[in-house]
C-alpha positions, 0 to 999 in steps of 0.5 A: 500500500502506497501511503505517504505523508504530505510533503512537497515530494509526495504531492508532486508524485500525486500530481504526476499520478493524476495527470497520467490518469491514476487515482490519489486519495488526499486530505481536505478540511472536510474529509479525505477525497478520492481524486481523479483528473476532472477532464479525463473520462477514463480516470473518472470511470475508475473513481466509480469502479473503485468506489462501486458508486452509481453512475447517476451520482455526480462528483464534485469538481475541486479547483485551487484558484478562482481563475480555474473556474471558467475552465470547469464552469460556463459562467456565461449561462448564469443570470445576472442575479446568479452571477452576483450570488456566486461572487458573494459566496466565493468572496466569503466562503472560498476556499472552504467547505462550500460547493456551488452548482454551476453550468458545466464547461464542455471540457468536463465529461458528462460522466463527472456530472452524471449527465447533468448540464451542471457541476458542483464546484468547490475550492478546498481550504487545505494547503496540501489539496490546493498544491496537489490540484494546482500541480496536476491539471488544475481541476480534480473530481473527488468524492469521499475516499470510501466505498460508496454509501459507507462512512466518510474517511477523516484520516488516511487510515480510514482510506487504507481500510476501505479502499486499500490497493485500489488507490494508486497513492494515499497522501496522509495529511492527518485528521480532517479539521472539519470532519463532515463534507461540504455544504452544496448550494444551488444558486440558479433560482430566486433563492439559494437552495441547500442541496446538502448540509455540510461544513458551511452552516446555513446561518453563515450563508444568510449572514453574508449573502442573503436572507432567502436560503431554503432546503431543496425538496427530495427528488432528482440527484442534483449533487452528491450526498442526496441519496436517502441511504448514505454515510452508513456504518456497518452496524444498524443505526437509529437516531433519537432525541435527547429525551428519547435516548435517555430512556433506552436501556443498554443491550450489552457490549453488542450495542453502542450509544453515540451521545451529542454531549456529556450531560445527556450521557450522564442522564442516560447512565442514571436511568440504567437499571443494570450495570452498563456494558454498552460502548459509549461515545460522546461527540462533544463533552461541552456540546460544541457543534464544531467539535461534534462535527469533527468527531462524527465519522471518526467515532462511527468508525471506532464503533464499527471497529468495536464490533457493535451491531447496533448504534443508538445516536442522539440527534444534535441541535438542529442549527449551525453544523448540527444540521449537517450532523443530523443529515449524516445520521439520518442518511446513515440510519438503517 
């Protein structure tokens, strides 16, 4: 297995692999991505094959410079209002955990966008990712570096365990800082629509850009992460309110409890009628949403590694990054 720590030499090697049509897993501030040259249909096909990803699920195109935007998007097809939204969003949130749906440039193969005339574009806030993209072709299509539908990887070891020798190179840049995927926005309508909640909270977008930010209706797959079943651990997962979860009795070491905060965990322990033998994880002792989001996939991976076959998870407060946490828990429930 070719796992190398991030360095100028390893990034250069990764860029060469991308330019030759290979696959490179690399760190971003959200999760690890499985990168392929965004302009190379054969390389894109490898991404779908390695992940066992449905061809109808579009990929996100990553860039490392605003100047590259016109190479992957056809900005001439944007309305004046949409163009204003784009510039405001880019100015305030790029680089960062935000993907924007834009008309795609004809240089981007249809395979990358699942046949859609639009593409999700983002500028990651991670130095290694930016250097890798800039040294390759300037645009890298990169879904999360995990088998399709499984937990997203927040460190290189998760990639190694999930994809192994299927990846030409894994760049190890340590733990992902944010730990949940990017927010995906559609700016084509009168209001900005959130297609997927993620690392840029709704409140931040409203504050900087507009007071009309809505959720999209369930329906066509306009962006990655919109399938009802996604981000799933091996264990069966159910999601509960804080009041509901404290009433659930532990079922022994084969079950796990994922609490949002320490206060709820302590309340649950007080309600137990027998000695606790369940696996317990707490996303944030103090109830900090940023810390909770960064721990979500890591702790779900740890629970899976423990061998538990059932997970009872506490929903987070449904604001800020809590919307992204709850979205991942809901889509991972089975």
